[in-house]
C-alpha positions in Angstrom: 13.8 48.5 11.6 10.4 46.9 10.5 10.4 43.8 8.1 9.5 44.3 4.5 6.2 43.0 3.2 8.0 40.2 1.2 10.0 39.0 4.4 6.5 39.0 6.5 4.8 36.8 3.8 7.9 34.5 3.5 8.4 33.8 7.0 4.4 33.4 7.7 2.8 33.6 11.1 5.3 33.4 14.4 3.3 30.2 15.4 2.3 28.6 12.5 5.6 28.2 10.6 6.3 29.1 7.0 3.4 29.6 4.8 2.5 27.4 1.8 3.7 28.9 -1.6 1.0 30.5 -3.8 0.6 29.3 -7.0 1.8 31.6 -9.9 -0.2 34.0 -11.2 -0.9 34.6 -14.9 -1.2 31.8 -17.6 1.0 28.9 -18.3 3.5 29.0 -21.2 2.3 27.1 -24.2 5.7 24.6 -24.1 4.8 23.6 -20.9 0.9 23.9 -20.9 0.6 21.3 -24.4 2.8 18.5 -22.4 1.3 19.0 -19.4 -2.3 18.4 -20.9 -1.3 15.5 -22.8 0.1 13.9 -19.8 -3.5 14.2 -18.0 -5.1 12.9 -21.1 -2.7 9.9 -21.2 -3.3 9.5 -17.4 -7.3 10.1 -17.6 -8.3 8.8 -20.5 -7.9 5.0 -20.1 -10.1 5.4 -17.1 -12.6 7.4 -18.7 -12.8 4.8 -21.5 -13.2 2.0 -18.7 -16.2 3.9 -17.2 -17.8 4.5 -21.0 -17.4 0.7 -22.2 -19.0 -0.5 -19.1 -21.9 -2.9 -19.3 -23.6 -0.8 -16.7 -27.2 -2.8 -17.2 -25.2 -6.3 -16.8 -23.3 -5.0 -14.1 -25.4 -6.5 -10.9 -25.6 -9.7 -12.8 -22.0 -9.8 -13.8 -20.6 -9.0 -10.0 -23.4 -11.5 -8.6 -22.1 -14.7 -10.7 -20.6 -17.3 -8.6 -16.9 -16.8 -10.2 -16.6 -13.2 -9.5 -18.3 -13.3 -6.3 -15.5 -16.0 -5.5 -13.0 -13.7 -6.7 -14.3 -10.7 -4.8 -14.4 -12.7 -1.5 -11.1 -14.4 -1.5 -9.3 -10.7 -2.6 -11.1 -9.5 0.3 -10.4 -11.7 3.0 -6.7 -12.1 1.4 -6.1 -8.4 1.6 -7.2 -7.8 5.1 -5.3 -10.8 6.3 -2.2 -9.7 4.5 -2.9 -6.3 5.9 -2.9 -7.5 9.4 0.0 -9.6 9.0 1.8 -6.6 7.4 0.9 -4.5 10.8 2.0 -7.0 13.5 5.1 -7.3 12.0 5.9 -4.3 10.1 5.1 -1.4 13.0 7.8 -3.1 15.4 10.3 -2.7 12.1 9.4 1.0 11.4 10.2 1.7 15.0 13.3 -0.1 14.9 14.3 1.7 11.8 13.1 5.2 13.4 14.1 4.9 16.9 17.4 2.2 17.1 21.0 3.2 15.7 22.4 0.0 14.6 25.2 -0.7 11.9 23.6 -1.2 8.4 20.4 0.5 9.3 20.5 2.3 5.8 21.1 -1.0 4.1 18.1 -2.4 6.4 15.8 0.1 5.0 17.1 -0.5 1.5 16.1 -4.0 1.9 12.7 -3.2 3.5 11.8 -1.0 0.6 13.4 -3.0 -1.9 9.7 -4.8 -2.8 8.4 -1.4 -3.8 10.7 -1.7 -7.0 11.1 -5.3 -7.6 8.8 -6.7 -10.5 6.0 -8.4 -8.6 6.6 -11.9 -10.6 10.0 -11.8 -9.6 8.9 -11.3 -5.7 7.1 -14.6 -6.7 9.9 -16.5 -8.0 12.1 -15.4 -4.7 8.9 -16.6 -2.6 9.3 -19.9 -4.2 13.0 -20.2 -3.8 12.3 -19.4 -0.2 8.9 -20.9 1.0 8.6 -23.6 -1.8 8.5 -27.4 -1.1 12.3 -27.5 -2.0 13.1 -23.8 -1.0 15.6 -22.6 1.7 12.7 -22.6 4.3 10.1 -24.3 2.5 11.6 -27.6 2.6 12.2 -27.3 6.5 8.3 -26.7 7.1 7.4 -29.2 4.7 9.2 -32.0 6.6 8.9 -31.0 9.9 5.6 -29.5 10.3 4.1 -30.9 6.7 3.6 -27.2 6.0 3.0 -26.4 2.3 2.5 -22.9 1.3 2.5 -22.1 -2.2 -0.6 -22.6 -4.2 -3.0 -22.1 -1.1 -4.9 -19.6 -0.1 -2.0 -18.9 2.9 0.3 -18.2 0.0 -1.8 -15.7 -1.3 -1.9 -13.8 1.9 1.9 -14.2 2.0 2.5 -13.0 -1.7 0.5 -9.8 -1.2 2.2 -9.0 2.2 5.4 -9.2 0.8 4.7 -6.5 -1.8 2.1 -4.3 0.4 4.1 -4.4 3.9 6.6 -1.7 2.6 4.0 1.0 2.4 3.0 0.5 6.0 6.6 0.4 7.1 7.7 3.7 5.3 4.4 5.5 6.6 4.5 4.4 10.3 8.4 5.3 10.1 7.9 8.6 8.8 4.9 9.3 11.3 7.7 7.9 14.2 10.2 10.0 12.9 8.2 13.2 13.0 6.9 12.7 16.4 8.5 14.0 19.4 10.7 11.1 21.3 10.8 12.9 24.5 7.3 11.6 25.2 8.7 8.0 25.3 11.8 9.2 27.3 9.8 11.1 29.6 7.7 7.5 30.4 10.5 5.4 31.2 11.9 8.1 33.3 8.5 7.6 35.2 9.1 3.9 35.5 7.8 2.7 32.4 9.4 0.0 30.1 10.2 0.5 26.6 7.3 -1.6 25.7 4.7 0.1 27.9 6.1 3.3 26.7 5.9 2.4 23.0 2.5 0.6 23.9 0.7 3.7 25.9 2.8 7.0 24.3 4.1 6.1 21.1 1.0 4.0 19.6 -1.6 6.6 20.1 0.9 9.1 18.8 1.7 7.5 15.3 -2.0 6.1 15.0 -3.0 8.4 11.9 0.2 7.0 10.4 -0.8 3.5 11.3 -4.3 4.0 9.7 -2.8 5.7 6.8 -0.1 2.8 5.9 -2.7 0.2 6.5 -5.1 1.5 3.9 -2.0 2.0 1.6 -1.0 -1.5 2.2 -4.5 -3.1 1.8 -5.2 -1.6 -1.2 -1.9 -2.8 -2.6 -2.7 -6.4 -1.6 -6.1 -6.2 -3.2 -4.5 -5.2 -6.6 -1.4 -8.0 -6.5 -1.0 -10.1 -9.6 2.3 -10.9 -10.5 3.6 -12.7 -7.1 0.4 -14.0 -6.7 0.0 -16.1 -9.8 3.6 -17.0 -9.3 3.8 -18.5 -6.1 -0.3 -19.2 -5.5 -1.4 -19.8 -8.7 -4.8 -19.5 -10.4 -7.2 -21.7 -8.8 -10.8 -20.5 -8.8 -12.2 -20.3 -5.0 -8.4 -20.9 -3.6 -5.8 -18.5 -5.2 -7.8 -16.6 -7.6 -7.9 -13.1 -6.6 -9.9 -10.2 -8.5 -6.6 -9.2 -10.4 -6.2 -12.7 -11.8 -10.2 -12.7 -12.4 -9.8 -9.9 -14.4 -7.0 -11.5 -16.3 -8.4 -15.0 -17.3 -12.0 -13.2 -17.9 -10.5 -10.9 -20.5 -9.6 -13.8 -22.5 -13.3 -15.3 -22.6 -15.6 -12.9 -21.0 -14.3 -9.1 -21.2 -17.7 -7.5 -19.6 -16.9 -9.6 -16.8 -13.3 -8.4 -17.0 -14.7 -4.7 -17.2 -16.7 -5.3 -14.2 -14.2 -6.2 -12.2 -12.0 -3.8 -12.8 -14.6 -1.0 -12.1 -14.6 -2.7 -8.7 -10.8 -2.2 -8.3 -11.0 1.3 -9.6 -14.0 2.0 -7.2 -11.4 0.6 -4.5 -8.7 2.9 -5.3 -10.6 6.1 -5.5 -12.0 5.4 -2.1 -8.7 4.8 -1.0 -7.4 8.0 -2.4 -9.9 9.7 -1.5 -9.8 8.8 2.0 -6.1 10.0 2.1 -6.5 12.9 0.8 -5.8 14.8 3.7 -2.2 13.2 4.2 -1.5 13.0 0.5 -3.0 15.9 -1.2 -2.4 19.5 -0.5 -5.3 22.2 -0.9 -5.2 24.8 -3.3 
């Protein structure tokens, strides 16, 4: 018996797995097309308006002013530091969730992803309750080590890492689940320790997932506002990042606010373009 053309098209190549479904032929029905176009305009129009109203002639002057440069420099440093912190503690956490069976793993995963849906200002309040001078842990840091975290540059890094690390953990955990664990098992049977197998075998396999998660975490940290202003404040040169500078400039210098917003928009577009192979599908 020979397979019908429909069966062959659905199954796809023998070695390549199922084919990607083709788009439907013919025009879209009007009841779907109209709201779809409205939704597209709703998402795109504000970005177009930002480009139209941008002060292009004075853009170099605005972006090189002392206040804007301080916010830009601080944002880049803090976002990079927050991403580094997220990678150091987030990759092992993702490996634990993907590779180790333990009671309450589902609850732990839910807690790890909670900052994704938690309002950022609530995250800032939670950080204050934990790491503030009178916080659960902060009081001991202050009395034992004279270490104060709120309203400091370190506080900015911690606030950004708190909201950004779940993006890294989710990306790395998904990559780990897709990777074949038999390579690690083969390495351990050949005498390698679990950590050596992780370092020499697993890390190279999941490097693309780590890179994608790091880029997402960096972009999220760069755009963080609520947790930062709540936990670290808004002090120029010390805790005032670009989103905070945008908020402050909007009240006194709207052109500077638009210029800074365009910088953040350009970063977001660059991140999306860099991750197009991972998050987009070709037509």
